[in-house]
C-alpha positions as CSV (number, residue, x, y, z in Angstrom):
1,M,-11.7,10.4,23.4
2,L,-10.7,7.2,21.5
3,V,-7.3,5.7,21.8
4,E,-6.9,3.4,18.4
5,E,-3.7,1.5,17.5
6,R,-3.2,0.5,14.1
7,V,-1.0,-2.3,13.1
8,R,0.0,-3.6,9.7
9,G,-2.1,-6.7,9.0
10,Q,-3.4,-6.3,11.9
11,T,-7.3,-5.4,12.7
12,P,-6.9,-2.0,14.6
13,R,-7.9,-2.2,18.3
14,S,-9.6,1.0,20.4
15,T,-9.8,2.2,23.5
16,L,-12.7,4.9,24.5
17,F,-12.6,7.2,27.5
18,F,-15.3,8.8,29.4
19,P,-18.0,8.2,26.4
20,E,-20.6,10.9,28.1
21,T,-22.2,12.5,25.5
22,K,-24.4,10.0,23.6
23,T,-24.5,11.3,20.0
24,S,-24.6,8.7,16.7
25,R,-21.0,9.1,16.3
26,V,-20.7,8.3,20.0
27,R,-22.5,5.5,20.0
28,T,-21.1,4.1,16.7
29,L,-17.7,4.5,18.6
30,E,-19.2,2.4,21.6
31,E,-20.4,-0.3,19.1
32,K,-16.7,-0.6,17.5
33,A,-14.3,-0.2,20.8
34,D,-12.4,-2.8,22.3
35,V,-12.3,-1.1,25.4
36,I,-14.4,1.5,27.3
37,V,-13.2,3.7,30.4
38,G,-15.5,5.4,32.2
39,G,-17.9,5.9,35.6
40,E,-20.5,3.8,36.5
41,N,-23.0,5.2,34.4
42,V,-20.8,4.3,31.6
43,K,-23.4,1.5,29.6
44,V,-21.3,-1.3,27.2
45,P,-23.6,-1.9,24.3
46,Q,-25.0,-5.7,24.5
47,E,-24.0,-6.9,21.0
48,G,-20.2,-4.8,21.6
49,R,-17.4,-7.0,22.2
50,A,-16.1,-4.1,24.5
51,H,-14.9,-4.5,28.1
52,R,-15.5,-1.8,30.5
53,I,-13.4,-0.4,33.0
54,V,-14.5,2.1,36.3
55,M,-12.4,1.8,38.6
56,P,-8.4,2.1,39.3
57,G,-6.2,-1.3,38.6
58,E,-4.4,-2.7,36.6
59,Y,-6.2,-4.4,33.2
60,D,-5.0,-6.6,30.7
61,V,-8.2,-6.7,28.2
62,A,-8.2,-7.0,24.4
63,G,-4.7,-6.6,23.4
64,F,-4.3,-3.3,25.8
65,F,-3.2,-2.9,29.1
66,V,-4.8,0.1,31.1
67,R,-3.7,1.1,34.4
68,G,-6.4,3.1,36.6
69,M,-5.1,5.0,39.2
70,A,-6.5,7.9,42.0
71,F,-4.8,10.7,43.2
72,G,-6.2,12.6,46.3
73,S,-4.9,16.5,46.7
74,R,-4.1,18.3,49.4
75,S,-7.3,20.0,49.0
76,G,-9.3,17.0,49.3
77,S,-10.3,17.0,45.8
78,S,-9.2,13.8,44.2
79,T,-9.1,12.5,40.3
80,S,-8.6,9.9,38.7
81,A,-5.8,9.0,36.0
82,Y,-5.7,6.2,32.8
83,V,-2.6,5.1,31.5
84,T,-2.8,2.8,28.1
85,E,0.1,1.3,25.4
86,A,-0.9,1.4,22.2
87,G,2.2,-0.2,20.1
88,D,5.3,1.8,21.6
89,T,3.3,5.2,22.9
90,V,1.9,6.0,26.0
91,F,-1.2,7.8,26.7
92,C,-2.3,9.0,29.5
93,L,-5.8,11.1,30.6
94,F,-7.0,12.7,33.5
95,G,-10.2,12.7,35.1
96,E,-10.0,16.7,36.6
97,V,-6.3,18.0,37.2
98,A,-6.1,20.5,40.4
99,A,-2.6,22.1,40.7
100,D,-1.9,20.4,44.4
101,T,-3.3,16.7,42.5
102,L,0.1,15.3,42.0
103,S,2.7,14.5,44.3
104,E,6.2,13.2,43.5
105,Q,4.8,9.4,43.8
106,D,2.1,10.1,42.1
107,V,4.3,11.3,39.5
108,E,6.3,8.1,39.6
109,A,3.5,5.5,39.2
110,L,2.1,7.1,36.3
111,G,6.1,6.7,34.8
112,L,6.9,8.0,31.0
113,V,4.1,9.4,29.1
114,D,3.9,10.1,25.5
115,I,0.7,11.9,25.4
116,L,-1.3,13.7,28.2
117,A,-4.9,14.5,27.8
118,L,-5.7,16.8,30.1
119,P,-9.7,18.2,31.1
120,V,-9.6,21.9,30.9
121,P,-12.7,23.0,33.8
122,S,-15.2,24.7,31.8
123,H,-17.2,26.0,35.0
124,P,-16.2,29.6,35.5
125,E,-15.5,28.8,39.7
126,K,-12.7,26.0,38.4
127,T,-11.5,28.3,35.8
128,S,-8.6,28.8,38.3
129,Q,-7.6,25.6,38.0
130,I,-6.2,26.3,34.6
131,S,-2.8,28.0,36.0
132,G,-2.0,24.3,37.7
133,L,-2.3,22.7,34.2
134,G,1.4,24.1,33.5
135,D,2.7,22.7,36.8
136,V,1.0,19.0,36.0
137,V,2.4,19.0,32.4
138,R,5.8,20.2,33.4
139,A,5.7,17.4,36.4
140,I,4.8,14.8,34.0
141,E,7.0,15.7,30.7
142,P,4.9,14.5,27.8
143,K,5.9,14.7,24.7
144,V,2.6,15.8,23.4
145,V,-0.3,17.9,25.5
146,L,-4.1,17.4,24.5
147,P,-5.8,20.1,26.3
148,L,-9.6,19.0,26.0
149,T,-11.5,21.6,25.5
150,E,-13.5,23.3,22.3
151,D,-14.4,26.9,23.8
152,A,-12.1,29.4,22.1
153,K,-11.4,31.6,25.7
154,L,-10.5,28.6,27.4
155,R,-7.8,27.7,24.7
156,A,-6.5,30.8,24.9
157,A,-6.0,31.0,28.9
158,V,-4.2,27.6,28.1
159,R,-2.0,28.8,25.2
160,K,-1.0,31.8,28.1
161,E,-0.4,29.2,31.3
162,L,1.3,26.6,28.7
163,G,3.3,29.3,26.8
164,V,2.7,28.0,23.9
165,E,0.5,28.7,20.7
166,G,-0.5,24.8,20.0
167,E,-1.8,23.4,17.2
168,T,-5.1,22.6,16.0
169,T,-6.4,19.3,14.7
170,G,-9.4,16.9,13.9
171,K,-7.6,13.6,14.6
172,L,-4.0,13.4,16.0
173,T,-1.7,10.4,14.7
174,A,1.2,10.1,17.0
175,L,4.5,8.3,15.7
176,K,7.2,8.6,17.7
177,R,9.3,10.3,15.3
178,D,7.1,13.3,15.3
179,F,7.2,13.9,18.9
180,P,9.4,16.7,19.9
181,E,13.3,16.0,21.2
182,E,12.7,18.8,23.8
183,G,10.0,20.3,25.4
184,F,6.2,19.6,24.1
185,R,3.4,20.1,21.5
186,V,0.2,21.4,22.5
187,V,-2.3,19.6,20.1
188,F,-6.3,21.0,20.4
189,L,-8.6,18.7,19.1
190,D,-11.8,19.6,17.3
191,A,-14.6,17.7,17.8
192,Q,-15.8,14.7,14.8
């Protein structure tokens, strides 16, 4: 997932999150990205200008402020979240979410989140975690939710869990004026 900030008169800046597949499109994005957030296996191209972020902490690089946080759940599993600001919009991406992952203190540490990207478990034994997505969304109270899946059955399950039909697009342009005053929008992104 690529987050890009465009300001008139300035060169666009971008942060690429978890580029795990190695398609030619991803390689092109890696070469253009200013910051790449991902696990230890993420390689930053030698010729690229990107900074690599692989663990929790606070990073002020390439004009972006990125906070990486780790959360443990009562069931023993853990997840990470990365929060970055692009202009006046706060974007948060979770690594994996379980219903019991976030405590009240965790939600306070995340702070205000405008756009929340959540991975949707694709493994049959983890699809029960979809029922936890609604709890996470209601706790964080974002203006836009991006459930990360392209599977039609999983999208239907997410729609049912969140109680919102949602919309599908190839690219999301986030402007504060387009955010709902109450509630949240659900946007499914198609692969580019």
